[in-house]
Backbone as JSON, one array per atom type, in Angstrom:
{
  "sequence": "MKRNLLSILILALLIVNIALTAVMMLTFNSTFSKTAALVNDIAGVLDLEVNGPVTNYDGSSGEVSLEDTVTYDLPDSMTIPLAVGEDGKEHYAMVSVSLSMDSSNADFKSYKLEGVSERKSLIQSEITEVFGEYTLDEARADTEGLKKEILQRLQQLFGSNFIYKVSFSEIVWQ",
  "N": [[62.0, -29.57, -12.69], [59.47, -30.11, -13.96], [57.79, -29.54, -12.24], [58.25, -27.12, -11.32], [57.0, -25.68, -13.29], [55.02, -26.16, -13.39], [53.95, -25.25, -11.32], [54.12, -22.54, -11.78], [52.67, -21.83, -14.02], [49.57, -22.54, -13.01], [49.62, -20.58, -10.83], [49.99, -18.29, -12.39], [47.48, -18.72, -13.85], [45.78, -18.7, -11.86], [45.93, -15.63, -11.2], [45.55, -14.51, -13.55], [42.07, -15.83, -13.61], [41.62, -13.75, -10.76], [41.84, -11.39, -11.6], [40.04, -11.02, -13.89], [38.12, -12.1, -12.77], [37.94, -9.67, -10.91], [37.33, -7.89, -13.07], [34.86, -8.39, -13.68], [33.17, -7.97, -11.65], [33.64, -5.17, -11.38], [32.03, -4.89, -13.41], [29.31, -5.49, -13.27], [28.67, -4.4, -11.1], [28.08, -1.84, -11.76], [25.83, -2.42, -13.15], [24.25, -3.39, -11.32], [23.62, -1.45, -9.18], [22.76, 0.25, -11.21], [19.83, -1.58, -11.09], [18.74, -1.71, -8.17], [18.49, 1.24, -8.53], [16.55, 1.56, -9.88], [14.64, 0.12, -8.77], [13.75, 1.16, -6.39], [12.81, 3.82, -7.58], [10.79, 2.75, -8.89], [9.23, 1.82, -6.79], [8.71, 4.05, -5.15], [7.11, 5.63, -6.92], [4.75, 4.06, -6.54], [4.33, 4.23, -3.78], [5.25, 3.06, -2.24], [5.24, 1.43, 0.95], [6.78, -0.67, 3.71], [5.49, -1.56, 6.32], [4.99, 1.0, 7.51], [4.02, 4.5, 9.05], [1.27, 4.76, 10.53], [-0.77, 7.35, 8.94], [-2.75, 10.34, 9.41], [-5.46, 12.19, 8.72], [-4.95, 14.86, 9.47], [-2.26, 15.39, 9.66], [-0.9, 13.83, 11.66], [1.14, 11.25, 12.61], [0.96, 8.05, 13.88], [1.11, 4.27, 15.5], [-0.93, 1.88, 15.92], [-1.22, -0.44, 17.87], [-2.07, -4.24, 17.93], [-3.4, -4.73, 20.19], [-5.08, -2.98, 20.88], [-6.71, -2.67, 18.61], [-9.7, -2.54, 16.62], [-11.96, -3.74, 15.34], [-14.71, -2.84, 12.09], [-16.69, -4.08, 10.41], [-18.61, -3.01, 7.22], [-21.73, -4.45, 7.53], [-23.18, -4.81, 5.11], [-22.4, -5.98, 1.28], [-21.17, -3.37, -0.42], [-23.07, -1.54, -3.91], [-21.34, 0.43, -6.46], [-21.68, 2.17, -8.08], [-19.34, 3.44, -10.69], [-17.13, 6.13, -12.3], [-17.96, 7.88, -15.42], [-15.57, 6.27, -17.71], [-13.28, 6.1, -20.36], [-14.26, 4.79, -22.11], [-16.89, 4.98, -22.22], [-19.07, 3.46, -20.81], [-21.45, 2.47, -18.43], [-20.03, 1.21, -14.91], [-18.93, -1.02, -12.34], [-18.31, -0.75, -9.01], [-18.19, -3.51, -6.6], [-17.61, -3.8, -2.98], [-16.36, -4.97, -0.06], [-16.32, -3.19, 3.18], [-14.2, -2.06, 5.96], [-13.21, -1.02, 8.64], [-11.06, -0.11, 10.89], [-10.08, 0.51, 14.37], [-8.9, 2.71, 16.4], [-8.71, 1.49, 20.04], [-7.89, 2.9, 22.06], [-8.28, 5.24, 22.04], [-9.24, 8.28, 22.63], [-11.64, 9.88, 21.75], [-13.27, 7.43, 20.55], [-13.77, 6.27, 22.71], [-15.77, 7.73, 23.29], [-17.38, 7.49, 21.04], [-17.75, 5.0, 20.33], [-18.29, 1.46, 19.76], [-21.13, 1.31, 18.51], [-21.77, 3.4, 18.56], [-20.38, 4.05, 15.76], [-21.88, 2.16, 14.17], [-24.59, 3.39, 14.05], [-23.74, 5.3, 12.91], [-23.6, 4.56, 10.11], [-24.85, 4.36, 7.49], [-23.88, 7.36, 6.76], [-21.14, 6.78, 6.52], [-21.63, 4.98, 4.62], [-22.36, 6.72, 2.53], [-20.0, 8.03, 2.72], [-18.11, 6.86, 0.96], [-19.36, 5.61, -0.65], [-19.18, 8.38, -2.46], [-17.08, 8.65, -2.69], [-15.67, 6.45, -4.36], [-16.97, 7.27, -6.56], [-16.09, 9.13, -7.82], [-13.91, 8.08, -9.19], [-12.77, 6.51, -12.52], [-12.91, 3.09, -13.93], [-10.56, 2.29, -14.87], [-8.83, 3.79, -13.36], [-9.68, 3.11, -10.58], [-9.27, 0.96, -10.44], [-6.33, 0.4, -10.58], [-5.41, 2.28, -8.3], [-6.28, 1.51, -5.85], [-5.33, 1.77, -3.17], [-5.09, 4.87, -3.29], [-7.43, 4.92, -3.34], [-8.61, 3.74, -0.64], [-6.93, 5.64, 1.3], [-8.32, 7.97, -0.04], [-10.89, 7.32, 1.33], [-10.48, 7.15, 4.25], [-9.57, 9.26, 4.61], [-11.39, 11.33, 4.04], [-13.31, 10.07, 6.19], [-12.34, 10.32, 8.99], [-13.08, 13.36, 8.83], [-15.08, 12.9, 8.55], [-15.64, 12.3, 11.55], [-14.34, 13.71, 12.64], [-11.75, 13.3, 13.89], [-9.27, 11.08, 14.57], [-9.39, 8.41, 15.57], [-10.6, 6.26, 13.73], [-8.2, 4.63, 11.91], [-7.45, 3.0, 9.53], [-8.94, 1.91, 6.72], [-9.78, -1.24, 4.81], [-10.64, -2.96, 2.31], [-12.21, -6.1, 1.96], [-13.17, -7.7, 0.11], [-13.61, -6.95, -3.22], [-14.81, -6.55, -6.36], [-15.09, -5.78, -9.45], [-16.57, -4.25, -12.44]],
  "CA": [[61.69, -28.75, -13.75], [58.05, -29.83, -14.75], [56.86, -29.41, -11.21], [58.49, -26.27, -11.35], [57.08, -25.1, -14.47], [53.34, -26.28, -13.73], [53.18, -24.52, -10.42], [54.77, -21.03, -12.49], [51.14, -22.2, -14.94], [48.9, -22.75, -12.02], [49.82, -19.31, -10.52], [49.48, -17.44, -13.88], [45.86, -18.9, -14.42], [45.42, -18.0, -10.22], [46.56, -14.32, -11.6], [44.4, -14.12, -14.4], [41.27, -15.29, -12.88], [41.36, -12.85, -10.36], [41.86, -10.22, -12.99], [39.03, -11.38, -14.92], [36.87, -11.98, -11.54], [37.94, -7.98, -10.65], [36.93, -7.18, -14.04], [33.71, -8.84, -13.91], [32.55, -7.53, -10.65], [33.17, -3.91, -11.41], [31.38, -4.35, -14.63], [28.66, -5.64, -13.09], [28.79, -3.24, -10.01], [27.33, -0.4, -11.75], [24.47, -2.62, -13.67], [23.43, -4.15, -9.68], [23.58, 0.04, -8.25], [21.24, 0.58, -12.12], [18.3, -1.74, -11.05], [18.6, -1.18, -7.72], [18.23, 2.62, -8.2], [15.31, 1.86, -10.06], [13.39, -0.79, -8.1], [13.59, 2.77, -6.26], [12.12, 4.48, -7.99], [9.19, 2.12, -9.11], [8.71, 1.64, -5.36], [8.31, 5.43, -5.04], [5.94, 5.72, -7.73], [3.66, 3.28, -6.07], [4.15, 4.66, -2.76], [4.92, 1.49, -1.42], [6.27, 1.38, 2.49], [6.98, -1.69, 4.25], [5.43, -1.64, 7.73], [4.8, 2.79, 7.58], [3.34, 4.79, 10.04], [-0.27, 5.52, 10.3], [-1.11, 8.42, 8.85], [-3.94, 10.69, 9.93], [-6.07, 13.33, 8.34], [-4.16, 16.42, 10.52], [-0.9, 14.91, 8.86], [0.23, 13.47, 12.37], [0.87, 9.69, 12.39], [1.22, 7.0, 14.75], [1.4, 3.1, 15.16], [-1.54, 1.54, 16.8], [-0.99, -2.15, 18.49], [-2.9, -5.33, 17.52], [-4.63, -4.85, 21.43], [-6.24, -2.03, 21.01], [-7.38, -2.35, 17.6], [-11.14, -3.07, 16.99], [-12.59, -3.44, 13.23], [-16.09, -2.92, 12.4], [-17.24, -4.78, 8.62], [-20.23, -2.68, 7.12], [-22.66, -5.52, 7.76], [-22.85, -5.55, 3.49], [-21.2, -5.17, 0.62], [-22.06, -2.2, -1.51], [-22.18, -2.37, -5.02], [-21.27, 1.51, -6.37], [-21.67, 3.53, -9.85], [-18.07, 4.62, -10.9], [-17.14, 7.62, -12.8], [-17.8, 6.88, -16.17], [-14.45, 6.36, -18.09], [-13.11, 6.51, -21.97], [-15.54, 4.1, -23.2], [-18.54, 5.24, -22.05], [-20.05, 2.8, -20.36], [-21.01, 2.43, -16.6], [-19.01, 0.23, -14.7], [-19.4, -0.72, -11.14], [-17.35, -1.85, -8.01], [-18.71, -4.48, -5.66], [-17.02, -4.05, -2.4], [-17.14, -5.1, 1.32], [-15.69, -2.48, 3.53], [-13.99, -3.1, 7.04], [-12.8, -0.15, 9.38], [-9.6, -0.7, 11.77], [-10.73, 1.74, 14.8], [-7.99, 2.89, 17.99], [-9.71, 1.85, 20.91], [-7.33, 3.48, 22.64], [-8.05, 6.6, 21.58], [-10.16, 8.94, 23.65], [-12.95, 9.85, 20.71], [-13.53, 5.65, 20.31], [-14.53, 5.77, 23.65], [-17.55, 8.36, 23.65], [-18.48, 6.79, 20.39], [-18.03, 3.11, 20.75], [-18.63, 0.82, 18.03], [-22.43, 1.33, 18.56], [-21.87, 5.05, 17.7], [-20.11, 4.19, 14.23], [-22.53, 1.49, 13.33], [-25.54, 4.19, 14.04], [-23.58, 6.39, 11.32], [-23.71, 3.61, 8.45], [-25.42, 5.24, 6.4], [-23.11, 8.4, 6.6], [-20.18, 6.13, 5.9], [-21.59, 4.39, 2.81], [-22.25, 8.14, 1.75], [-18.87, 8.89, 2.06], [-17.23, 5.59, 0.65], [-19.77, 6.02, -2.42], [-18.8, 9.5, -3.26], [-14.99, 8.35, -3.73], [-15.59, 6.14, -5.42], [-17.97, 7.82, -7.85], [-15.41, 10.07, -8.74], [-12.94, 7.4, -9.94], [-13.08, 5.46, -13.15], [-12.68, 1.84, -13.6], [-8.62, 2.12, -14.88], [-8.79, 4.69, -12.24], [-9.98, 2.55, -9.12], [-8.44, -0.64, -10.14], [-4.78, 0.95, -10.44], [-5.03, 3.23, -7.16], [-6.98, 0.88, -4.56], [-4.75, 2.17, -2.18], [-5.36, 5.58, -2.81], [-9.01, 4.85, -2.71], [-8.71, 3.46, 0.75], [-6.28, 6.65, 1.48], [-9.24, 8.63, 0.44], [-11.86, 7.07, 2.48], [-9.85, 7.41, 5.34], [-9.25, 11.35, 5.53], [-12.99, 11.64, 4.74], [-14.28, 9.15, 7.54], [-11.68, 10.97, 9.82], [-12.94, 14.67, 8.92], [-16.63, 12.99, 9.36], [-16.23, 12.32, 12.56], [-13.66, 14.9, 13.19], [-10.93, 12.64, 14.72], [-8.36, 10.49, 13.83], [-9.7, 6.92, 16.19], [-10.53, 5.49, 12.73], [-7.09, 4.55, 11.31], [-7.66, 2.39, 8.38], [-9.52, 1.31, 5.57], [-9.75, -2.4, 4.02], [-11.35, -3.77, 1.11], [-12.36, -7.47, 2.55], [-13.89, -8.55, -0.91], [-14.05, -6.25, -3.89], [-15.4, -6.78, -7.35], [-14.99, -4.56, -10.85], [-17.61, -4.7, -13.38]],
  "C": [[59.97, -28.71, -14.34], [57.25, -29.65, -13.8], [56.86, -27.93, -11.03], [57.53, -24.55, -12.17], [54.98, -25.45, -14.52], [53.09, -25.81, -12.68], [53.79, -23.2, -11.05], [53.07, -21.08, -13.43], [50.11, -22.22, -14.04], [48.68, -21.47, -11.64], [49.74, -18.69, -11.27], [48.4, -17.83, -14.0], [45.34, -18.4, -12.94], [44.83, -16.4, -10.53], [45.56, -14.01, -12.19], [42.82, -14.28, -13.92], [40.76, -14.62, -11.69], [41.46, -11.16, -11.25], [40.63, -10.16, -13.41], [37.56, -11.12, -13.57], [36.77, -10.12, -10.97], [37.07, -7.2, -11.56], [35.18, -7.32, -14.27], [32.14, -8.13, -12.93], [32.52, -6.07, -10.69], [32.53, -3.31, -12.97], [29.89, -4.89, -14.14], [27.85, -4.93, -11.71], [28.01, -2.15, -10.47], [25.99, -0.97, -12.75], [23.67, -3.13, -12.56], [22.78, -2.44, -9.2], [22.05, 0.85, -9.28], [20.14, 0.1, -11.34], [18.39, -1.89, -9.67], [17.41, 0.51, -7.34], [16.3, 2.24, -8.56], [13.84, 0.83, -9.87], [12.76, 0.44, -6.55], [12.85, 3.68, -6.31], [10.5, 4.03, -8.36], [8.3, 2.09, -7.58], [8.08, 3.25, -4.71], [7.47, 6.43, -5.29], [4.59, 5.13, -7.04], [3.49, 3.52, -4.69], [4.6, 3.95, -2.11], [5.61, 2.01, -0.23], [5.68, -0.17, 3.31], [6.46, -1.51, 5.87], [5.56, -0.1, 8.04], [4.03, 2.85, 7.93], [1.94, 4.98, 9.1], [-0.52, 6.86, 9.73], [-2.53, 9.33, 8.73], [-4.46, 12.08, 8.97], [-5.43, 15.05, 8.7], [-3.25, 15.92, 10.07], [-0.05, 14.24, 10.21], [-0.21, 11.91, 12.34], [1.66, 8.97, 13.72], [0.66, 5.44, 14.47], [0.3, 2.41, 16.13], [-1.46, -0.41, 16.86], [-2.2, -2.76, 18.04], [-4.17, -4.98, 18.91], [-6.0, -4.44, 21.21], [-6.73, -1.61, 19.58], [-8.53, -3.33, 17.41], [-11.9, -2.63, 15.06], [-14.08, -3.4, 13.46], [-16.59, -3.0, 10.77], [-18.81, -3.84, 8.78], [-20.88, -3.86, 6.98], [-22.89, -5.95, 5.97], [-22.62, -4.83, 2.38], [-21.89, -4.32, -0.68], [-21.6, -2.43, -2.78], [-22.66, -0.49, -5.58], [-21.0, 2.15, -7.65], [-20.07, 3.8, -9.74], [-18.02, 5.19, -12.03], [-17.59, 7.11, -14.7], [-16.35, 6.81, -17.62], [-14.42, 6.5, -19.82], [-14.06, 5.58, -23.06], [-16.71, 4.37, -23.23], [-19.51, 4.66, -21.59], [-19.81, 3.29, -19.17], [-20.5, 1.31, -16.26], [-19.3, 0.37, -13.15], [-18.54, -1.56, -10.31], [-18.7, -2.4, -7.07], [-17.82, -4.13, -4.35], [-17.02, -4.2, -0.84], [-16.13, -4.08, 1.86], [-15.38, -3.23, 4.65], [-12.95, -1.57, 7.55], [-11.74, -0.7, 10.58], [-9.62, 0.78, 12.74], [-9.5, 1.59, 16.4], [-8.91, 2.5, 18.84], [-9.21, 2.49, 21.94], [-7.46, 5.12, 23.07], [-9.3, 7.37, 22.04], [-11.57, 9.66, 23.46], [-13.57, 8.15, 20.44], [-14.22, 5.76, 20.89], [-16.03, 6.5, 23.83], [-17.66, 7.98, 21.98], [-19.04, 5.5, 20.17], [-18.59, 2.77, 19.42], [-20.95, 1.22, 18.12], [-22.54, 3.11, 17.98], [-21.37, 4.51, 16.06], [-21.24, 3.2, 13.63], [-23.98, 2.38, 13.45], [-24.96, 5.21, 12.63], [-23.37, 5.29, 10.04], [-24.38, 4.09, 7.34], [-24.36, 6.41, 5.77], [-21.34, 7.68, 5.94], [-20.0, 5.34, 4.58], [-21.82, 5.7, 2.52], [-21.2, 7.91, 0.95], [-17.44, 8.03, 0.89], [-18.03, 5.68, -0.65], [-19.12, 7.27, -3.3], [-16.9, 9.4, -3.53], [-14.89, 7.55, -4.46], [-16.17, 6.13, -6.65], [-16.85, 8.86, -8.26], [-13.96, 9.45, -9.73], [-13.7, 6.61, -11.12], [-12.56, 3.94, -13.49], [-11.59, 1.33, -13.72], [-8.95, 2.53, -13.78], [-8.72, 3.87, -11.25], [-9.27, 1.19, -9.61], [-6.76, -0.04, -10.12], [-4.44, 1.95, -9.24], [-5.83, 2.87, -6.33], [-6.63, 1.32, -3.67], [-4.97, 3.87, -2.04], [-6.53, 5.78, -2.95], [-9.04, 4.49, -1.09], [-8.34, 4.96, 1.43], [-7.34, 7.76, 1.3], [-10.7, 9.08, 1.03], [-11.59, 7.94, 3.46], [-10.04, 8.63, 5.81], [-11.31, 11.25, 5.42], [-13.55, 11.48, 5.79], [-13.73, 9.94, 8.68], [-12.37, 12.75, 9.84], [-14.73, 14.36, 9.39], [-16.48, 13.27, 10.84], [-15.11, 13.01, 13.48], [-12.75, 14.53, 14.36], [-10.39, 11.34, 14.02], [-8.54, 8.46, 14.57], [-10.12, 5.79, 14.55], [-9.05, 5.62, 12.01], [-6.74, 3.81, 10.09], [-8.77, 1.74, 7.76], [-9.66, -0.03, 4.57], [-10.88, -2.54, 3.09], [-11.47, -5.02, 1.63], [-12.68, -8.17, 1.1], [-13.68, -6.98, -2.46], [-13.88, -6.71, -5.92], [-15.59, -5.6, -8.5], [-16.42, -5.05, -12.05], [-17.89, -3.75, -14.17]]
}
């Protein structure tokens, strides 16, 4: 009789355990879905894309393989004045810029690396103009926006999308 009573007690505890586990799962399920929605919203606001496609100034997109990528580092770091912010002080950004180019693009074959380096002053001018439109706080908060705007300006300057990425290898805010 004690064995049967003990078995019944264990069975009752198992049923209670299953019921409490089900209640707990239902309770946490809504919390998990709200957390996932919040993370998706934040990622959407920050415009995060993991391995997203390259977007060109003309709206087309395409991915460039590492074999076809040629980089051009602007030889000197640039000290660029930023727009005056709410504090009324002048701020500067010291940045080293690197351009990634698609060597399989027909326009790259016509410009080549020498053609890009010959237009270094035009490239630096476009970069300076873009940085000059941002205040210190805006530039710090939106470096990806800076890169995209510089990329669009450079693609418009060359009239081509053979430059597909702008990178900052070093950036210092002052």
